[in-house]
N, C-alpha and C positions, 0 to 999 in steps of 0.2 A: 442394818436389816432393812429391807426395802418394804414399800407398802405392800408388794405383792405377796410378802412373807407374812405380812400381819393376818390376812383373812384369806382362805384359798379359793374363793369365788370372785375376788376384786380382780383377778386378772382378765376375767371374761368380760367384766364391765369395761376397762381399759381399752381392750381389744375391739369392743364394738364403738368405743367413742374414737378410738384412732382411725377406724374404718370411715366413721362419719366425716372425721378431719380432712382426711385425704381425698374423700369425694367432695367435700366442700370446696377445697383448694383446686382440684381437677375442674370444678365448674367455674370458679373466679379466673382460672388461667383462659377457660376457653372464651368466657365472656369478654375479657380483657383484650385477648387477641383480635376478636369480632369487633370490639372497639375501636381498636387501633386502626383495623382495616377500614371501617365505615369512615372514620375521620379523615383518615389520611386520604383514601380515595376521593372524598367530596372535596378536601383541599387542593388535591392535586386536578381534579376535574374544573374545580373555579379558576384555579391559576392558569390552566392551560386554555380553556374558553376565553378567558380575559385576554390572554396573549395572541391567540389563535387570528382573531379577526381586526387587530389592530391595525390601522390603517399606516402604512410606513413601518419603520424600525422601531419597535416598542422601545422607550428611554431606557438607557442602562440603569438609572438609578432605582427606577420601579422594578427592573428585573430583579436587581441586586436584594431590593427589599421582599420581594417576593421569594426568593430561594431563600433568605436568610430565617424568613416567618416560617416557610415550609420546613425546613430543615428543625427550628426551634420547637414547631408544634408536634413533629414527629418524635423528637426527643421526648418533649413532655408527656405524650400520648402513651408512647411505650411505656415510660418509667412510671406513670400514674397507675396505668390500667394492668400492665404485665408484669413489671418489676416489681412494684409494691405488693403486688396479690403474690407472687413468687416467695417473696421474703415474709410474708405474712405466716406465724406460726401460733397456732391456738393450743392452750393447755387443756388437760381432760375437763378441769372445771368450766373453762370458757366454753368447751364443747357442748357440755352437759346442758348450760344454760340456755346454748341457741337450739339444741333439739326440744326441751321443754317449752322453750316458747313457741315452736311450731306445733309441738304435740301437746297441749295443755291436760290430756288425761293422765300424764305421766306426774303432774304436779310437780313436787320438788324432790321426787323419788331420786331421780340420776345424780344430781348435785349433792343430796345428802349421802349416796352411797360412796361418791367419791371423796367427800369430806371424812366419813367415818373410816374408809378404807386407809387414809393416811394418818390417822390417828392412832398412836400406838398407846395411848394412856386410858383408853377406854376400861370402865369398871366391869362390863360385862361383854366379853369378847363374842359371847353364844349368841347375844340379842343382835350384835353388830352384823354377824354371819347370816341370821336370819334375815335380817332387814335387805342385806345386799342379795340374797337369795330369792327372796320376795320380787325385788327389782329386776333381777334377770329374767322372772317368771313372766312379769309384765312387758317387758322387751320383746320377749319370744313371739309375740303375736303382732308385734309391728315392725313396719318397715323404716328404720331409723333414717335411712338416705332420703326418704320423701321429706325430710325436715329441712333438707336444703332447698332453698327456692331457686328455680330455673327460669323465673321471670325475666332476671335481666338478661340471661343467656338468649332466650327466644328475641326479645327486644333488640340486642345487638347484633343478632344473627340477621332478622330483617333489615335492620337499618345497614349492615355490611353488604348483603346482598342487593338491597337498592342502589347504593351508592357505587359499588363495582360494576353492577350491570348496566348504569348510565355512562361509567367510566370506558367500558367496553362498547357499549354502543357508539359514543362520540368517536373512540379510536378506530372503529370498524368502518362507521359510515361517512366520517371526515376524517379521513387518515391524515391527509395533507394537512390540514388546518390543525389537526391534535400534535402532528409531529413537529409543526413550526412552534405551536404553543407552547409544547412541553421542550422544546430546544431553547426556546427563548428564557426560559426559567431556570433550567438546568446551566445553560451556558450564557450567562448575561452579559460576558465581554465580547461574544462572538457575534456576526452577522447572520440572521435567520432568514431562510428563503421566502419569497414571497409567493404566495398561493395565487395564481394568475387563474382568471377563468375564461379569457380569451384566448383562443389557439393562436399562438405567433407562427408565421410562416419563415420570416427573415428579418434580421437587422443588418444594415450594412452603414458604416463599417462595423467591426467587431473585434474582438481580442485575436482572432485569427487573421485578419486583414493585415498584410504587409504595411511597414512603415510609410508613411508619406514623405516628400521633401516641403521642404519650408517653401510657403507662396505659392502651394497649388491648391485650387478650389474644392471644397469639401461638401457634400450633401448628404444628410444624415436620413436614412430612409427606412421605415418599418413598414412590414406586409402582414397584414392580419387575415384570419379567416371571418368574415363577416357577410353572412349570404342574405341577413335581413337589411344590410345597409345601416345599421345603427347609427346615430350621429354622436359618436363619441369623442370626447375633448382629449386631443393629443398634445403633449407638449415633451420637449427636451429639458432634462435636468442636468446643467453644467455644475462640476465640482468647483465650488468657489464662487459660483453667481448666485446672488439672492434670488432673483427672478427667473423661473424658466422662460423658454423660449417656445413660442406656438409653432406647431406642425401644420401643414395645409394638407387638407385630405382630398384625394382624389380617387378615381376609379370606385366610386360606390362606397365610399371611406372603408376601403380594405388596405389602401396604400396613403401613408403618411410620411410628408417629406418635411425637412428644414433645412434649408440652404444656410451654411455657415460662412459661405466667403472664402477668401484666402486664407488657410490657417498656417501660421508661423511658428507655433510653439505646441507640445506636447499638452492635451488635455483629456480630461475624464469626463464622461456622460453617463446617463441613464435615460430612458423612454418611459413615459406614462401615458398610458392610453387608458381613459376611464379611470379605474380603481386598479388597474393592473400596470406593474412596473418590471421593465426588464432593464438589466439581467436580474434572474431571479434569485441566483444562488449568490450574488455577491452584492457590492454598492454600486460600481460603476464599470462600464466597458473605458477601455484606454486606449486612444488613439496617439500613436509614435510619431513625432513629425522628427525628421532629420535636417539637420541645418546642412551637413555635408558628410559625405559617405568617405570613410578612410580605406584606401587599397592596403589590405593586408599581405596579398601576393599577385604578382602576374606572373604565370609559368606557362612554358610549352612543352609539350610532349612530341619528341620527333621521332617520325617512323621514317627513316631513310631508305631511299632506294636500294634495292639488293646489289646493283652495281657497284655501289660505292664501298661496300663492305664494311659501313660503320655500324656499331651495336646501338640500338634504339635508346635513346635518353630523355630525359626531363630536365629543363633549366629554369631557374627563374630569372625573369628578364627584368628590364626597365622598361620597355615598350619596344623600342626598334630590336629587330634581331634578324640573323641571317641564315641561311641552310643550302645545303645543295639542290639545285633545281631538280624538281620533282618529288622532294620531300612533302610527306603529309604531315602537317603540323595539326595540334589540337591544342587551342590557347583556353586556358582556364585562370579566371579572373574571382578571386577570394576579397571580399569585402568586410568592412567592420558591421553592417547592418544588413539586414535582407532589403532587397531592391526587386520590386515586382517583375520588372523587364531590363535586359541589357541586349543592346542590339550592337553588332559588329557592322560597322560600314567602311566598305573598300573605296577608295577614290575611283571614280569611273564604273564601279560595280554594284550588283544590288545587293542592300542590307541584308545582314543574317541575324536572326533572332537566337541568341545563345540559349542554350539547355540550362536551366536553373535546376540546383539541388533542391530537395523538398523543404528546406529551410529557407532557400533562396540567398543564402549567404555565399555561394559560388556558382558562377556560370561557365559555361564551357561551350566553345564552337570550334568545328573542324575549318582548317585553312589551310587548302593547298599550296605549296610554294613552286608555282609554275614560272612565275616571271616577277620583276622587281615591281614594288607597288607601295602603297601607303595604308593605313588603316588607323581607326578611331573607334572608341568604345563609347556608347551613349546610354547613358543612365535615366531610365524613364519611370515615372510614377503609373498607378493604375490606370490612368486616363490616356497614356500613351504619351505624354508632355516630357520633352527632353529637361532635365533638372541638373544633368551634370554631364560634364565630357572628359574623358580621356583620350590624349592629354589634356590637361587643364590649359584652356588657351589664355585665362587671365594670368596663371602663373608663366607661362612661357612669354607672354608680353612683358612681363616683369624683368624675366629673365634677359630678354632681349634689349632692354633699356640697360642692362648692367654688362651686356657683352657676353653672357655665358650661356644662352640660348644655343644649342645646336641644330644643325639642319635635320636631326631624325627626328625631331618634332615641327618641322616648319609648317606653317598654315595648320597647325591643329591637327596633324597627322603623325603617327609612328610610321617609319620606314622599314619596308622589309626588302630584303636583297637576296635573289635567289641565284646564287653563287653557280656560273655555268662550268659545264664541263668541258673543259679544254682539251682540243685534238691531242693526241701522242706527240710529244717532242722525239725528232729522230736526227742523228748526226753520225758521219762517217770521222771516227778519231784517225784512222789510218786506213788508207793512204790518204783520203780527203782531196784529192786531186786526180789531175789525168797524168798517167805515168806510160811507159815503155817498159816492155818485159820479153824475155825470149821465150820462143816456143817451147813448150813443155815445162817451164817453169810453174812453181806454187806462188801467188801473190798472197803474203798476208795480209788480213783485213781486222780491223776492230772497229764495231760499232756501237752506238749507245741508243738505247729507246727508253723514254720515261713517259709515264702517265701519272696523273694525280691519284687515282686510285688503282688499277691494274690494267695490266696487257692481256689480250687473248689471243694475239698472234704476232709474231715477228718473221718475216720473209725476205730472203734475197732473190733479186730478178737479175738476170743477163741476159744479152742478145746482140747479134750483129745490126748495125744501123740499117734501117729500112726494114728489117724484119720486127718479129713481136719477140719481146723480152718474154721469158719464162722462167718461172722460179727454179731455183736451182738449190737452194736450202730453204727448209721451213724448220726454225728453231723449237728444240723441245716444249711442248706446253708446259711440263712440270716447273721448267725455269721461269715461268710468266707469272706467278702469284704475285711476285713482288711488283711495285709500281717503277721500279728502274732496273733496268738489266746492260750488262754490259758483254758482247759477244766476241770471240775470237774467232775467225774463219779462213781457213788458206783457201785460196780460190785456185783451181788447177786448170793450167792453158793447155792440157795435154788433148789433142785433137783440133786445136788451132794452128793455123800455119803462119809463115812470115809474110805481113802485110796487112793481116785481118786485125779489125778494130772492135773491141769488145766493149760494149756499152752497158754499164751495171748501176744499180742503185737498190736500195732495200725499203719495205713498208712495215710500219708497226700500227695495230689497230687495238682499241681499247675494247672495255666490254659496256659500253653504256646500252641502256634499254629502257627508253622513255617514249612515251606517246608521240612527242615532237620528233622523236628520231632514233634510230638505232647505234649501232656501234662506228666509231668514227676512224677513219684510216688517213695516216699521215705517210708521206713519201720524201725520200732523202733527196738532196740534189743528184742529178745524174753524171757519172765520171765515165771515163774511156781508158781503156788499156789497149795499147798499139802493140802487136806482137811482132818481135824483131828478129834478126839472126841472133842466137846466141852468142855466137863467138864475136862477132861485129858488134854487138853491144857491149861484152866483157871489154873489148879493146877500147872502145870508146869511154868508157867507164874509168879505166886506167888512165888514161890520158888527161881526162879531166881531173883525177885525184893527181896526178904529178905536176898538172899546172896551177893546183890552188896556192901553194905557197908564193907564186909569182904574182897572184893577184890579190894576196893579203896586203895590206899597207906595211911600209918598213916600220 
């Protein structure tokens, strides 16, 4: 049997005390949450402010201590002010005593009613019911919730509002320092950006500057906006050097320079002007120094003249190359490291600055093949000083000493051979000599024409001595696509009389089409056909044939 069953009015007492307990827990949770906000906001503000204006990089050890301390404080505050309150559960008797302490006019009536309601061995239940009813009547005119003090809630609300407002004001009015300080605490192992107050115009070199060759001179130059010509102290911080190097001020203390001399190896540096430091987002700039650039590939894209009939192609080369005269060549050099400038220098010609790719790892230049020549590639630093050459003359000299160097790299140049387009070759296969033939006969002829690329026309000419030879046959163009052709032809002597002498030859023309000249024509040797009486010529040939055995050795 429950206590609610002992006395019928006791349920109302317990309901009112439960409402007070719930109200008390809610006030406690709100106060605990505001306390956590106030304390944690203040802690974040102190930590961020302490790291925000630290000159240079805050030590990692201090940053780790702050991070661990901030986490530990947050855990403790939430646990003490929020979790502990949430877990606290007051029983009716405890709640009654809390109310009676805040409302003295209730005397001990609430606690007595709670105790009596739970006692099932009372001698006079009627008197107990009357006492409980009287307590209820007393409570009817009171707001029991007012027995819960809100002073702690108000105090923590004020504290939270003040600390949060200060934190928000710092974050909005000093955003960059606040961000720097907060990141310094939350990421103790990372580099935190420097908050600079001077406007930087430029720093040379920087991380976007192409690599330099070993032995080249270097000046570190920083330009700032300094309209008032304030005398800032400027210095260069070299990674690994204990002491900074001073920078000289010029142009109204807006330009600072530090001569580094000839640099031989890669190094890292930062620039400090007053309390400002660059780079702001990392520790150092890096100057990459190249001892020697390796050639990944050297390739030529050939755009052949139309007359050759060759398909355009790209080939990797060792340096020297050849191509038909009139070819448009595009030379592409790919390197192992970025090079500011590569110049193609032709022997006896003007230098050509090769076009670099965006990353300057490859360089391209047009190189027309009009005649034989020599070229070399000069790799230059940002100042235009030649730091390396292709072909490598030192390597060539070593090869010469061992008898292995070729003339292709003689005197430090690669050779280009412009393959000439030779005129067509022509030849009479038959008869290929002076002959006699009867009037009205047909003389069998066989001719050969050859060209390296293609023939455009082949013509047979004939005429009487002293007269103009005229074309008697123009061989079909469809057969001229090949670069070698053999033609058979029957030369008809009809219309010629006894005693005529016919002089004949043939020509072949190629399809060359270059600025230096158009198609080339070659002519065969000239031969003669003497027209004789057919019967007399046949009799003479018969006698010669019969006498042939007598002329042969026994």
